[in-house]
C-alpha positions in Angstrom: 111.9 -23.5 89.0 114.3 -21.6 91.1 115.7 -18.2 90.3 119.1 -18.8 91.5 121.9 -17.5 89.2 125.1 -19.7 89.2 128.6 -18.9 87.2 130.2 -21.5 86.1 133.9 -21.0 84.8 135.1 -24.5 82.5 137.3 -24.4 79.3 136.0 -28.0 78.5 133.4 -27.2 75.8 131.8 -30.5 75.9 131.6 -30.8 80.1 130.9 -27.2 80.4 127.7 -28.1 77.9 126.8 -31.5 79.4 126.9 -29.4 83.4 124.9 -26.3 82.3 122.4 -28.3 80.4 121.8 -30.8 83.4 122.1 -27.7 85.8 119.4 -25.6 83.9 117.1 -28.5 83.6 117.0 -28.6 87.3 115.9 -24.8 87.3 119.0 -22.8 87.8 120.2 -20.0 85.5 124.0 -20.8 84.8 126.2 -18.1 83.4 129.3 -20.3 81.5 132.8 -18.9 81.2 135.4 -20.3 79.1 138.3 -18.4 80.8 139.2 -16.8 84.0 139.2 -12.8 82.7 135.7 -13.7 81.5 134.5 -15.0 84.3 136.0 -11.9 86.7 134.2 -9.4 84.3 130.6 -11.4 84.0 131.0 -12.1 88.1 131.6 -8.1 88.8 128.6 -6.8 86.5 126.4 -9.6 87.7 124.9 -10.8 90.6 125.5 -14.4 91.4 124.0 -17.0 94.4 126.7 -19.9 93.7 130.3 -19.9 91.7 131.5 -23.4 90.1 135.3 -23.5 89.4 137.7 -25.3 87.4 141.1 -24.8 88.7 143.5 -25.3 85.1 141.6 -22.0 83.4 143.1 -20.2 80.9 144.3 -16.1 81.6 143.3 -16.8 85.3 143.2 -20.5 87.2 140.3 -21.3 90.2 142.7 -20.6 93.0 143.2 -16.9 91.6 139.5 -16.5 90.7 138.6 -17.8 94.4 141.0 -15.3 95.9 139.5 -12.4 94.1 136.0 -13.4 94.8 136.7 -13.4 98.5 137.8 -10.1 98.1 134.4 -8.8 96.9 132.2 -11.2 98.5 132.8 -13.5 101.4 129.3 -15.3 101.9 128.6 -16.3 98.2 129.0 -20.4 97.8 132.3 -22.0 96.0 132.1 -25.3 94.4 135.9 -26.2 92.8 135.4 -28.9 90.0 138.9 -30.0 88.8 140.8 -33.1 87.8 143.6 -32.1 90.3 143.8 -34.8 92.6 146.4 -34.2 94.8 145.6 -33.3 98.7 147.3 -30.6 98.7 145.4 -28.9 95.5 142.3 -29.9 97.7 143.4 -28.1 101.0 144.2 -25.2 99.2 141.5 -24.9 97.2 139.2 -25.4 101.0 141.9 -22.8 102.5 141.0 -20.1 100.1 137.3 -20.3 101.0 136.0 -22.6 98.8 133.0 -25.0 100.2 133.6 -28.1 98.7 136.2 -29.5 96.0 134.9 -32.2 93.6 137.2 -34.2 91.8 136.3 -34.9 88.1 134.9 -37.2 86.7 131.9 -36.4 89.0 128.4 -37.1 89.7 126.0 -34.8 88.4 123.8 -35.9 91.5 126.4 -35.3 93.8 127.2 -31.6 92.3 123.0 -31.0 92.5 123.3 -32.4 96.0 125.9 -29.7 97.2 124.4 -26.8 95.2 121.2 -27.2 97.1 123.1 -27.8 100.5 125.1 -24.6 99.9 122.1 -22.5 99.0 119.8 -23.3 101.6 123.1 -22.7 104.1 123.4 -19.3 102.3 119.3 -18.2 102.5 119.7 -19.0 106.1 122.7 -16.8 106.7 120.5 -13.9 105.7 117.9 -14.6 108.0 119.9 -12.6 110.6 118.2 -9.4 112.0 117.2 -6.6 109.6 118.8 -3.0 109.4 116.3 -0.9 107.7 116.7 2.7 106.0 114.5 5.0 104.1 115.9 5.7 100.4 112.7 7.7 98.5 109.9 5.7 98.0 112.1 2.5 98.7 113.0 0.6 101.6 116.7 -0.9 102.4 117.3 -3.8 103.9 121.2 -4.0 104.6 121.5 -7.2 106.2 119.2 -8.8 104.0 121.0 -7.0 101.1 117.2 -6.1 99.5 115.9 -2.6 98.3 112.1 -2.8 97.8 108.5 -1.1 98.2 105.5 -2.7 98.5 105.2 -5.0 94.7 109.2 -4.4 94.3 111.9 -6.2 95.3 115.7 -5.5 94.1 118.5 -8.2 95.1 121.7 -6.6 95.9 125.3 -7.9 96.2 126.9 -8.3 99.3 129.2 -5.2 98.3 126.8 -3.1 96.7 124.7 -3.5 100.1 127.8 -2.3 102.1 128.0 0.5 100.0 124.6 1.9 99.9 124.9 1.8 103.9 127.8 3.5 103.6 126.5 6.7 101.6 122.9 6.6 103.8 125.3 7.0 106.6 127.3 9.4 105.3 124.5 11.5 103.3 125.6 15.0 101.7 129.3 14.2 102.8 132.0 13.5 100.4 133.7 10.8 100.8 137.1 10.1 99.0 137.1 7.7 96.1 140.2 6.0 98.0 138.3 6.0 102.0 135.3 3.7 100.2 137.9 1.5 98.5 139.6 0.9 101.9 136.4 1.2 104.0 135.0 -2.1 101.6 137.8 -4.0 100.7 140.6 -3.1 102.8 142.7 -1.9 99.8 142.6 1.5 97.3 144.4 -1.0 94.2 143.0 -0.1 90.2 141.0 -3.7 90.3 138.8 -2.8 93.1 138.3 0.8 91.7 137.0 -0.5 88.8 134.7 -2.8 90.8 133.2 0.0 92.4 132.8 2.3 89.2 130.3 -0.5 88.3 128.7 -0.6 91.7 128.0 2.9 91.5 126.3 2.5 88.2 124.2 -0.3 89.4 123.0 1.7 92.3 122.2 4.9 90.5 119.8 3.0 88.0 118.3 1.3 90.8 117.6 4.9 92.3 116.8 6.3 89.0 113.1 6.8 89.7 114.0 8.9 92.8 115.4 12.5 91.3 115.6 13.6 95.0 118.5 11.2 95.0 121.8 11.6 93.4 125.0 9.8 93.8 127.0 12.5 92.5 131.2 12.1 91.0 133.4 14.4 92.0 136.3 13.8 89.8 139.6 13.1 91.3 138.6 13.3 94.6 135.6 10.9 95.5 131.7 11.0 95.4 128.7 12.3 97.4 125.1 10.9 98.0 122.7 13.4 98.6 118.6 12.9 99.6 116.8 15.9 99.0 113.4 14.1 99.5 
């Protein structure tokens, strides 16, 4: 059985149930979201390997979701499943960074094949040369988004990995909040600021067993990563 996590946006309950059930029978962990807002909240608070998006969704449509996903993660595979059959919609989806666009009704066998292909490709992209850091008892592989010891391995998202590398390259230095946001996202708007807070909270939890390491919140200014090991 795989440990791959798929986040799936679909507002048709029957189709969502059938698709989720088929994917889970094939070993995937599937997190279903019935509208765009729930999807983005779930996406920002979890670590996923692949996204499946309907286009016509409540709250935020699939095109908007793809745009937001690519702001946070440029590598995660995205597959559109949509009843919209126009060539213009397919082209728009692919231009937004989707890896494929399947039209409803679709074949579950074809979807499974696409998922397998894109996950294998995504895995190969992480085999680039590693950059290793020492973080207390842990090692941090910034290229492969891993924090690990001899008997423990924690997978980070791309943005979490970039954030931790930024902190490690600026130990004991105050990094202004807008500086971090601009460096990682190219923007410092409110939405990205909320994502930053989620990522910092997760890094704190990961490094909680290291008493010499702190990520200090300097209210109204930014953050300071301190390593006293």
